[in-house]
N, C-alpha and C positions, 0 to 999 in steps of 0.2 A: 132535094134529097137524093142520095146515091141509089144506085140500082139495088143494092142489098136491102135498103130500107123498103123499097117498093115490093121486093120479094117477101119480106117479113110481113108487111101490112096485108098483102094479098092472101096470106095463109091464115091470118089470125081471126078468131071469132070476135064478136063485139065485146063479149065478157069472158076472157080466157079463164080457165080453171085447171088447176093441177091438183091431183088427189093421190092419196095413199089410202090404205085401209082405215087409218085413224084421222088423217089431217086433210084439210082443204086450203088451198091458196086461190084467192080470186080478188078481183077489183072491188073496192068498196061500193056500196049501194046506199041510196037514201034511207032505206028501211033499217040500216045498220046503226042508225044514230043512237038509239037508246042504249044498246049494248056498248057501243064505243064510248058514249058519254059516261056511263057508269064505271067502266073499266079504267078510263083515263082519269076520272075524278078521284077514284079511290087509290090510284097508283101514283098520284102527283108527286108526293115526296120521294117515292122510289125512283121515278123517272127523271125528275128535273136536274139532278146532278150530271146527267149524261146528255141532255138535250138543249137546244137553243131556248132562250127565255120564252115562256108562254105569253101570248098576247092577252089583253084583258078580255077579249071575246073568244078566247081559245076554245071553250067548251060549249059555245052556243050552237043551236041548230042551224042558224044562218051560216055561220062559219064552216060548219060541217058540210052543208050542201055545196058551198063554194069549193070546198076541198074535193068533194066527189066529182064535180064538173071539171075541175082542173086536172084531177087524176085521169079522167077519161080523155081529155084533150092531150095530155102528155103521152098516154098510151097510143092513141091514134096517130100522133105525129111521129112516133118512133123514138121519143125522147126518154121514156121511162115506163116501167111496169110496176105500179104501186099496189102490192097485194095486202089484203087482210088475211090473217091466219086463223082458221077455225078448227075446233074439234068437231069432226063430222057427226059422230053419234049423237051429240047433244046440241049441235049447231051453236056452239058457244064460241064467242070471239076470244082469242087468246092473246093476240098482238098483231104486229105488222112487219112486213119485209118488203123493202122497196129496191127494185133494180133501177138505178137512176144514172144520170150523166152518161147515157149511152152514146158512144162515139164510134162512128163508122169510118169509112175510108181506110187509111193505113193502120189505124189504131185498133178497131174492132174490140172495144173494151167497155166496161161499165164499172160503176161503183155501187156497192150494196150497203144498205143501212137497215136496222131492225130495232124493234122495241117489243117488250113483253109485259103484260099486265102482272102486277106484283104477286097476285094469288096463284098465278100459273108459272112463275119463275122457278128455275131449278129442277124441272121435271122432264127435260129433254125435248120440249116442244120446238124450240128454235133450232136445235140441231136437226130435228126431223124436217123442219121447213127448209133448211139449207140443202138437205139431201134431195128435196123436191126441186128447189130452185136452180141448183147448179147444173143438172142435166138439161133443164129448160134453157139456161143461158148458153151453154155450149152446143145445144141441139137446135131447137126452133129459132132462137134468136141469132144463131150463127156468130156468136162472139168468141174471141180468143182469150181474153184476159178479164179476170174479175178482181177488183180492188176493194179493200175495206180499210177504214181508218178508225182507230180505237184509242181512247184516252189511256195513257199508260197505267193509271191506277184502277182501271176498270178490269179487275182480274177475271171476273166471270166471262166477259166478252173476249178477252185474250185467249182464255182456255177454249172457248167455243170455236174461235177461228182456227186455232191450232188443231183441234180435234177434227175439224171439217177439211183439213188438208191445206190450209193457207200458210204461207211463209212470210215471216217478217222481213221487210226490205229496208226500212230506215225510219227516221224521225222527221215529221213535218212540223216545223216550228210555227206556233201561233196559227194553226191551220183553220180552226173554226171557233166562233164565239159561242161558248156553251154556258148556259145559265148566267149570262151577263159578263163572262170573262173569256178572253182569248186563251185557248188551251192548245198545248202541243198534242199531237196525235202520232201514234205508231202506224205506219203504212204496211198493210198485208196484201198479198196477192195470191191468186191461184191461176194457173195457166191451163188451157184446155188442150188435150192431146199430146202433152209433153211431160217428161219426167221432171220431178222437182230437182233443185240443185243438189240435194243429198243423194240423188240417184234412185229414189223410190218414187213409184207412181202413186199419187194420192188416190185414196179410196173414193 
């Protein structure tokens, strides 16, 4: 690992948390299973058009526990920070936001992905999560560039990224296999500490 990874790991708590008055981002825990299971189960038809195909054991407790352990390993190795998003007042799971594919060295970049439970969609929760995650990425994580890939007909996600200050860079052909099919994705990015190409500083 590079020196910047060692600096990052030395400063991080075992379970990092980022909070606002209303929202909380933290790593998944075993006790989150019931909420996660219910939210993912009821949102399956809503989520599947935008996600890789679900495995047959996708919603089992065993698969969830393996996921939590893998998430912790990825965090402690400096590879990813896979957050769950909660409503703080009600301790309600809303969705997830993953800071993944963290690249150090000359790149200093990452890729973000996110999902939202159907009953919580369209209420500004994921925009709020990005407003928490972006300063964390450019601050404590010491990264320079955030990338996000979005299926062109996912209008809600496109609007979210644009609202959060991301710029479209191009088209990635057959980028990911989504719901059983290879799908093109639009590539978006946001750069830390620099003005956008249109001359405006993202908020």
